[in-house]
N, CA, C and O atoms as a GROMACS GRO file, in nm:
protein
  288
    1MET      N    1  -2.836  -4.531   1.235
    1MET     CA    2  -2.897  -4.631   1.150
    1MET      C    3  -2.804  -4.661   1.034
    1MET      O    4  -2.734  -4.573   0.984
    2PRO      N    5  -2.803  -4.787   0.991
    2PRO     CA    6  -2.712  -4.824   0.882
    2PRO      C    7  -2.760  -4.772   0.747
    2PRO      O    8  -2.873  -4.727   0.731
    3PHE      N    9  -2.670  -4.780   0.651
    3PHE     CA   10  -2.697  -4.738   0.514
    3PHE      C   11  -2.674  -4.857   0.422
    3PHE      O   12  -2.598  -4.948   0.454
    4ILE      N   13  -2.740  -4.855   0.305
    4ILE     CA   14  -2.720  -4.958   0.205
    4ILE      C   15  -2.692  -4.892   0.070
    4ILE      O   16  -2.722  -4.774   0.050
    5VAL      N   17  -2.636  -4.971  -0.020
    5VAL     CA   18  -2.612  -4.927  -0.158
    5VAL      C   19  -2.704  -5.011  -0.246
    5VAL      O   20  -2.710  -5.133  -0.232
    6ILE      N   21  -2.774  -4.946  -0.336
    6ILE     CA   22  -2.868  -5.014  -0.425
    6ILE      C   23  -2.822  -4.994  -0.569
    6ILE      O   24  -2.805  -4.882  -0.616
    7ASN      N   25  -2.801  -5.105  -0.637
    7ASN     CA   26  -2.767  -5.102  -0.780
    7ASN      C   27  -2.898  -5.126  -0.855
    7ASN      O   28  -2.938  -5.241  -0.872
    8SER      N   29  -2.963  -5.021  -0.899
    8SER     CA   30  -3.092  -5.033  -0.968
    8SER      C   31  -3.080  -5.097  -1.106
    8SER      O   32  -3.180  -5.136  -1.165
    9SER      N   33  -2.959  -5.107  -1.157
    9SER     CA   34  -2.937  -5.168  -1.288
    9SER      C   35  -2.926  -5.320  -1.280
    9SER      O   36  -2.935  -5.388  -1.382
   10ASN      N   37  -2.908  -5.373  -1.159
   10ASN     CA   38  -2.890  -5.517  -1.142
   10ASN      C   39  -2.952  -5.559  -1.009
   10ASN      O   40  -2.892  -5.540  -0.903
   11ASN      N   41  -3.072  -5.615  -1.015
   11ASN     CA   42  -3.143  -5.655  -0.894
   11ASN      C   43  -3.074  -5.768  -0.819
   11ASN      O   44  -3.104  -5.791  -0.702
   12PHE      N   45  -2.982  -5.840  -0.884
   12PHE     CA   46  -2.917  -5.954  -0.821
   12PHE      C   47  -2.776  -5.921  -0.773
   12PHE      O   48  -2.701  -6.012  -0.736
   13ASP      N   49  -2.739  -5.795  -0.773
   13ASP     CA   50  -2.605  -5.755  -0.730
   13ASP      C   51  -2.587  -5.788  -0.581
   13ASP      O   52  -2.670  -5.747  -0.500
   14PRO      N   53  -2.481  -5.860  -0.544
   14PRO     CA   54  -2.459  -5.895  -0.404
   14PRO      C   55  -2.438  -5.774  -0.312
   14PRO      O   56  -2.447  -5.788  -0.190
   15ILE      N   57  -2.411  -5.658  -0.368
   15ILE     CA   58  -2.392  -5.539  -0.285
   15ILE      C   59  -2.518  -5.506  -0.205
   15ILE      O   60  -2.511  -5.438  -0.102
   16HIS      N   61  -2.633  -5.555  -0.251
   16HIS     CA   62  -2.758  -5.529  -0.180
   16HIS      C   63  -2.761  -5.594  -0.042
   16HIS      O   64  -2.842  -5.556   0.042
   17GLN      N   65  -2.674  -5.690  -0.018
   17GLN     CA   66  -2.671  -5.761   0.110
   17GLN      C   67  -2.589  -5.688   0.216
   17GLN      O   68  -2.595  -5.722   0.334
   18ASN      N   69  -2.512  -5.589   0.175
   18ASN     CA   70  -2.422  -5.520   0.268
   18ASN      C   71  -2.488  -5.400   0.334
   18ASN      O   72  -2.564  -5.327   0.271
   19GLU      N   73  -2.457  -5.382   0.461
   19GLU     CA   74  -2.498  -5.262   0.534
   19GLU      C   75  -2.372  -5.188   0.577
   19GLU      O   76  -2.271  -5.249   0.611
   20TYR      N   77  -2.380  -5.057   0.576
   20TYR     CA   78  -2.265  -4.972   0.609
   20TYR      C   79  -2.300  -4.886   0.730
   20TYR      O   80  -2.412  -4.837   0.742
   21ALA      N   81  -2.205  -4.869   0.818
   21ALA     CA   82  -2.230  -4.799   0.944
   21ALA      C   83  -2.258  -4.651   0.926
   21ALA      O   84  -2.333  -4.592   1.003
   22THR      N   85  -2.197  -4.591   0.824
   22THR     CA   86  -2.215  -4.447   0.806
   22THR      C   87  -2.248  -4.416   0.660
   22THR      O   88  -2.227  -4.498   0.570
   23GLU      N   89  -2.301  -4.297   0.640
   23GLU     CA   90  -2.332  -4.252   0.505
   23GLU      C   91  -2.205  -4.240   0.421
   23GLU      O   92  -2.207  -4.269   0.301
   24GLN      N   93  -2.095  -4.198   0.483
   24GLN     CA   94  -1.969  -4.182   0.411
   24GLN      C   95  -1.916  -4.315   0.359
   24GLN      O   96  -1.865  -4.322   0.246
   25VAL      N   97  -1.926  -4.420   0.439
   25VAL     CA   98  -1.878  -4.551   0.397
   25VAL      C   99  -1.966  -4.605   0.285
   25VAL      O  100  -1.915  -4.664   0.189
   26ALA      N  101  -2.097  -4.586   0.295
   26ALA     CA  102  -2.189  -4.628   0.188
   26ALA      C  103  -2.160  -4.550   0.060
   26ALA      O  104  -2.163  -4.607  -0.049
   27ASP      N  105  -2.133  -4.422   0.072
   27ASP     CA  106  -2.101  -4.339  -0.043
   27ASP      C  107  -1.975  -4.390  -0.112
   27ASP      O  108  -1.969  -4.396  -0.235
   28ALA      N  109  -1.874  -4.426  -0.034
   28ALA     CA  110  -1.750  -4.478  -0.091
   28ALA      C  111  -1.776  -4.610  -0.164
   28ALA      O  112  -1.719  -4.633  -0.271
   29ALA      N  113  -1.860  -4.695  -0.108
   29ALA     CA  114  -1.893  -4.823  -0.172
   29ALA      C  115  -1.970  -4.798  -0.302
   29ALA      O  116  -1.948  -4.866  -0.401
   30ALA      N  117  -2.060  -4.701  -0.301
   30ALA     CA  118  -2.136  -4.668  -0.422
   30ALA      C  119  -2.045  -4.614  -0.531
   30ALA      O  120  -2.060  -4.651  -0.648
   31ARG      N  121  -1.950  -4.529  -0.495
   31ARG     CA  122  -1.857  -4.474  -0.594
   31ARG      C  123  -1.766  -4.583  -0.652
   31ARG      O  124  -1.736  -4.582  -0.771
   32LYS      N  125  -1.724  -4.677  -0.566
   32LYS     CA  126  -1.641  -4.789  -0.613
   32LYS      C  127  -1.720  -4.874  -0.711
   32LYS      O  128  -1.668  -4.914  -0.815
   33LEU      N  129  -1.846  -4.903  -0.678
   33LEU     CA  130  -1.931  -4.980  -0.768
   33LEU      C  131  -1.948  -4.909  -0.902
   33LEU      O  132  -1.944  -4.973  -1.007
   34LEU      N  133  -1.965  -4.779  -0.897
   34LEU     CA  134  -1.982  -4.702  -1.020
   34LEU      C  135  -1.855  -4.701  -1.105
   34LEU      O  136  -1.863  -4.697  -1.228
   35GLU      N  137  -1.739  -4.704  -1.040
   35GLU     CA  138  -1.613  -4.715  -1.116
   35GLU      C  139  -1.606  -4.850  -1.186
   35GLU      O  140  -1.558  -4.858  -1.300
   36GLU      N  141  -1.653  -4.955  -1.119
   36GLU     CA  142  -1.649  -5.090  -1.177
   36GLU      C  143  -1.757  -5.109  -1.284
   36GLU      O  144  -1.737  -5.183  -1.381
   37GLN      N  145  -1.870  -5.042  -1.266
   37GLN     CA  146  -1.983  -5.055  -1.359
   37GLN      C  147  -2.033  -4.916  -1.396
   37GLN      O  148  -2.133  -4.870  -1.340
   38PRO      N  149  -1.966  -4.848  -1.488
   38PRO     CA  150  -1.998  -4.708  -1.518
   38PRO      C  151  -2.140  -4.682  -1.568
   38PRO      O  152  -2.188  -4.570  -1.557
   39THR      N  153  -2.206  -4.783  -1.621
   39THR     CA  154  -2.342  -4.761  -1.671
   39THR      C  155  -2.449  -4.792  -1.566
   39THR      O  156  -2.568  -4.779  -1.594
   40ALA      N  157  -2.407  -4.832  -1.447
   40ALA     CA  158  -2.503  -4.867  -1.341
   40ALA      C  159  -2.573  -4.742  -1.287
   40ALA      O  160  -2.518  -4.632  -1.289
   41ILE      N  161  -2.693  -4.763  -1.240
   41ILE     CA  162  -2.766  -4.659  -1.166
   41ILE      C  163  -2.755  -4.699  -1.020
   41ILE      O  164  -2.811  -4.801  -0.978
   42VAL      N  165  -2.684  -4.620  -0.941
   42VAL     CA  166  -2.651  -4.656  -0.804
   42VAL      C  167  -2.709  -4.553  -0.708
   42VAL      O  168  -2.703  -4.432  -0.732
   43ARG      N  169  -2.766  -4.603  -0.599
   43ARG     CA  170  -2.824  -4.515  -0.496
   43ARG      C  171  -2.776  -4.559  -0.359
   43ARG      O  172  -2.740  -4.675  -0.339
   44THR      N  173  -2.775  -4.468  -0.266
   44THR     CA  174  -2.755  -4.504  -0.126
   44THR      C  175  -2.884  -4.472  -0.052
   44THR      O  176  -2.959  -4.381  -0.090
   45ALA      N  177  -2.910  -4.548   0.054
   45ALA     CA  178  -3.032  -4.527   0.131
   45ALA      C  179  -3.006  -4.560   0.277
   45ALA      O  180  -2.923  -4.644   0.310
   46GLN      N  181  -3.078  -4.491   0.363
   46GLN     CA  182  -3.068  -4.519   0.506
   46GLN      C  183  -3.174  -4.623   0.542
   46GLN      O  184  -3.290  -4.611   0.503
   47VAL      N  185  -3.134  -4.723   0.617
   47VAL     CA  186  -3.226  -4.829   0.658
   47VAL      C  187  -3.307  -4.776   0.777
   47VAL      O  188  -3.252  -4.744   0.882
   48LEU      N  189  -3.438  -4.769   0.758
   48LEU     CA  190  -3.526  -4.724   0.865
   48LEU      C  191  -3.590  -4.840   0.940
   48LEU      O  192  -3.608  -4.835   1.061
   49LYS      N  193  -3.623  -4.946   0.865
   49LYS     CA  194  -3.687  -5.063   0.926
   49LYS      C  195  -3.639  -5.188   0.854
   49LYS      O  196  -3.601  -5.183   0.737
   50ARG      N  197  -3.642  -5.299   0.927
   50ARG     CA  198  -3.613  -5.430   0.869
   50ARG      C  199  -3.737  -5.516   0.886
   50ARG      O  200  -3.799  -5.516   0.992
   51TYR      N  201  -3.772  -5.588   0.784
   51TYR     CA  202  -3.888  -5.676   0.789
   51TYR      C  203  -3.842  -5.820   0.766
   51TYR      O  204  -3.749  -5.845   0.690
   52SER      N  205  -3.909  -5.912   0.832
   52SER     CA  206  -3.882  -6.053   0.807
   52SER      C  207  -4.012  -6.130   0.830
   52SER      O  208  -4.105  -6.082   0.894
   53ALA      N  209  -4.016  -6.249   0.777
   53ALA     CA  210  -4.133  -6.334   0.791
   53ALA      C  211  -4.088  -6.479   0.800
   53ALA      O  212  -3.978  -6.514   0.758
   54LYS      N  213  -4.175  -6.562   0.855
   54LYS     CA  214  -4.149  -6.705   0.862
   54LYS      C  215  -4.262  -6.776   0.789
   54LYS      O  216  -4.378  -6.736   0.796
   55VAL      N  217  -4.225  -6.881   0.719
   55VAL     CA  218  -4.322  -6.959   0.643
   55VAL      C  219  -4.318  -7.102   0.692
   55VAL      O  220  -4.211  -7.159   0.711
   56THR      N  221  -4.434  -7.160   0.713
   56THR     CA  222  -4.444  -7.299   0.754
   56THR      C  223  -4.498  -7.380   0.636
   56THR      O  224  -4.599  -7.343   0.576
   57VAL      N  225  -4.430  -7.488   0.605
   57VAL     CA  226  -4.473  -7.576   0.496
   57VAL      C  227  -4.509  -7.710   0.557
   57VAL      O  228  -4.431  -7.768   0.632
   58SER      N  229  -4.628  -7.761   0.525
   58SER     CA  230  -4.667  -7.893   0.573
   58SER      C  231  -4.704  -7.982   0.455
   58SER      O  232  -4.751  -7.934   0.351
   59VAL      N  233  -4.681  -8.110   0.473
   59VAL     CA  234  -4.707  -8.207   0.368
   59VAL      C  235  -4.801  -8.312   0.423
   59VAL      O  236  -4.786  -8.358   0.536
   60GLU      N  237  -4.896  -8.351   0.342
   60GLU     CA  238  -4.989  -8.455   0.381
   60GLU      C  239  -4.998  -8.555   0.266
   60GLU      O  240  -5.015  -8.516   0.150
   61GLU      N  241  -4.985  -8.682   0.298
   61GLU     CA  242  -4.995  -8.785   0.196
   61GLU      C  243  -5.138  -8.789   0.144
   61GLU      O  244  -5.233  -8.782   0.221
   62ALA      N  245  -5.152  -8.801   0.013
   62ALA     CA  246  -5.284  -8.811  -0.047
   62ALA      C  247  -5.338  -8.953  -0.027
   62ALA      O  248  -5.262  -9.050  -0.034
   63ALA      N  249  -5.466  -8.964  -0.002
   63ALA     CA  250  -5.527  -9.095   0.012
   63ALA      C  251  -5.519  -9.167  -0.122
   63ALA      O  252  -5.536  -9.105  -0.227
   64GLU      N  253  -5.493  -9.296  -0.117
   64GLU     CA  254  -5.480  -9.370  -0.243
   64GLU      C  255  -5.615  -9.380  -0.310
   64GLU      O  256  -5.714  -9.423  -0.250
   65GLN      N  257  -5.618  -9.342  -0.434
   65GLN     CA  258  -5.739  -9.351  -0.515
   65GLN      C  259  -5.701  -9.420  -0.645
   65GLN      O  260  -5.591  -9.401  -0.696
   66PRO      N  261  -5.793  -9.500  -0.698
   66PRO     CA  262  -5.760  -9.566  -0.824
   66PRO      C  263  -5.740  -9.463  -0.935
   66PRO      O  264  -5.814  -9.364  -0.944
   67VAL      N  265  -5.642  -9.487  -1.019
   67VAL     CA  266  -5.612  -9.399  -1.130
   67VAL      C  267  -5.678  -9.456  -1.254
   67VAL      O  268  -5.660  -9.572  -1.288
   68GLN      N  269  -5.756  -9.373  -1.320
   68GLN     CA  270  -5.823  -9.418  -1.441
   68GLN      C  271  -5.729  -9.401  -1.559
   68GLN      O  272  -5.668  -9.296  -1.578
   69GLU      N  273  -5.719  -9.507  -1.637
   69GLU     CA  274  -5.631  -9.503  -1.753
   69GLU      C  275  -5.705  -9.438  -1.869
   69GLU      O  276  -5.820  -9.470  -1.895
   70VAL      N  277  -5.638  -9.347  -1.937
   70VAL     CA  278  -5.697  -9.277  -2.050
   70VAL      C  279  -5.660  -9.351  -2.178
   70VAL      O  280  -5.543  -9.374  -2.205
   71VAL      N  281  -5.760  -9.388  -2.254
   71VAL     CA  282  -5.737  -9.458  -2.380
   71VAL      C  283  -5.774  -9.364  -2.493
   71VAL      O  284  -5.884  -9.309  -2.496
   72GLU      N  285  -5.684  -9.345  -2.586
   72GLU     CA  286  -5.710  -9.255  -2.698
   72GLU      C  287  -5.740  -9.333  -2.822
   72GLU      O  288  -5.765  -9.274  -2.927
   0.00000   0.00000   0.00000
């Protein structure tokens, strides 16, 4: 199973998109990240499951209704 590196200090870090084949490779990536960002909180984790979902968006035109003008 693949491994990932998690930068808990930055939720938008692109490293979250990478998967590593072995724990050793993930560990090396985590150590490199920590050298670049010494104050980061970095973790490695083994991927057990992947989840995905699909969303359907539909649009419907609203029936024309007269618009009442507001007078102040």
